[in-house]
N, C-alpha and C positions, 0 to 999 in steps of 0.2 A: 227155351223161348223160340217161337216160330215167328217169322216176319216176312211179309210179302204183300202183293196187291190183291184186291178183291175183284173177282170176275162175277158179276151179278147176273143171276138167272131168275126166271119167273117160278110160279107154282107148277107142280105136276111135271117135272122133268123126268121122263121115263128112261128105262134102260134102252129103249129104242132111240131116244134122243142122244143118249150117251154113246152107244155103239149101234149105229143104224144096221138093220138086218141085211142090207145089200152088201155089207162087209163081212158077213158070216164066214165066207171062205178064208178070211185072214186070221181066224181064231188060232191057227197053228203058227202064225207069224205076228206075235204080239207087238214088236216094235213098229211094224207096218200098220197094224190095227190102231195103235196109239196115235198115229198121224191123222186119224179121222175122229178122235174123241170129241164129243159134243158138237160135231159139225152141223147137225140139223138144228140145234138150238142157237148156235153162233158160229157161222162159217169162218170167222176170223180167229176163233179161240186158239187153235193150235199154233198159229203163226205169232200170236201175241203173248201166250203164257210163258212164264219163266220159272225156273227152279225156285220152289218155296212159295209160290203164289197160292191163292185160295179160291175155291168155288164157293160162292155165297148164293143161296137160293131161298125160295119161299117154302110153302107147304108141300109135303108128299114127294120129296126128292127121291129118285131111284125106284119109283113104282114100276110095276110090270114084271116081266119074267126074271127069274133068279140067275141072271147071267153073272157068274163070278168074275168074268172078264171086265165088267163095267167099272167097278172100283179100281181094278188093277190097272187098266189103261189110263184112268184119271191120274193115278199115282205115277205111272210111267211118263206122263206128259209133264211132270214136275210139280204137280199140286201137292202141298204139304198137309192140307186139311180141307174138309168140307164143313161149312156152316149152313144150317137150314133151320126153318121153323119146325119142320117135322120130316121124317125120313121113313121110307118103307123098311120094315123090320129085317127082311132078308138082305136088303142092300146094306143096312147098318152092320149086321153081323158079318157079312162078307168083307166089308171094308175093314173092320177091326181085325178080322183074321188075316188080312193082307197087310196090316200095319198102317192103314190110312185112317187118321182120326176123323170122326164124324161128330160134330158138336151141335147140339140142339139149343138154339137161342133165337131171340127176336132179331131178325135181320133187317127190319124195316129202316133202321137208322144208318145202314151201310149202303154206300153208293158204289157203282161200278168205278173201279180205278182207285178207290180209297186204299191207303197204306194201313195195314193192320199188324198188330203185335198180339200174339196169343201165348198165354202161359197155361199149359195143359194141367199142371199140378194144382194151380190155384183156381182154375175155372174162369179165368178172366180174358176178355177180348178188349183190346184198346184200339180204337180207331184213331190213328195218329193224324189223319187228315182233318177230322172234324172235332176231335177231343172227346168223343163219347166213349163210354165204357159199357160193356155187356157181360153178363155172366151166363155160363152154360152148365153149371152144376158140377159137382165134384166127380171126377172119373174114378171108379174103383181102382184100388192098387193093382189088382190082377190085370185089369185092362191097360193101365199105364205100363205095366211090365211087358205085356204083349206088344203094345205100340213101340215101346223102347227097344225091343229086340227086332222090330221090323215086321212083325206078324206072328201068327200062332205057330207055324212050323219052326221058324228060328227060335222061338221061345221054348218049345218042347225039346228041340235039339240041344239047347243049352242047359235047360233046367230039368229035363226028363219028366216033369210033372208040374201041376199047379201047386203053388204054395199058398193055400188059402188060410 
C-alpha cells in the first residue's frame, strides 16, 4: 500500500518540464539533477515533496524526448507513483523499467494536496481527503514483479529472466 500527498499538474507535462534542458550538464550527477525536477512546472515542487508523495497529472504526461533520466529523478525526489489520464508510451516504459509505477486513471477528482492511498495489486486509489475512489486497472503480474524489485535491472539480477 502506497500513501502520500498529491502534487497536481496540468496536461502535457513534457520531459522538458520534468528536467529542463538547461540542466543537461547534470545528467552525470543525478542527485543534483533531482534537485531541479519539475521546476519549470512548479518551482516549489522539490522543496515541498516528501518521500512517498505522488505526481498527479492530466493527459499526455511525459511527452517529448525519451529522457530516461526524467522518471528516474522523479523517483529520486521521493515520488512513489505517478497518476495521470494518459502518459507518453516511452515515458511509461522507462518509468516501469526504473521501478516507478505509472497509473492511468481519471485524475479530475484529485486536488493538489489531497492524501491518497494506492493499492497496486487491486488497482484502487482512495482519496482520503475527499472520500472518492478511483480505479486504474489491474497491473500484470510481471510488471508488479518488476516494480516490487525496484526496476527491470534488479528484477533480472534476482530472477535471471521473466517468469511469464
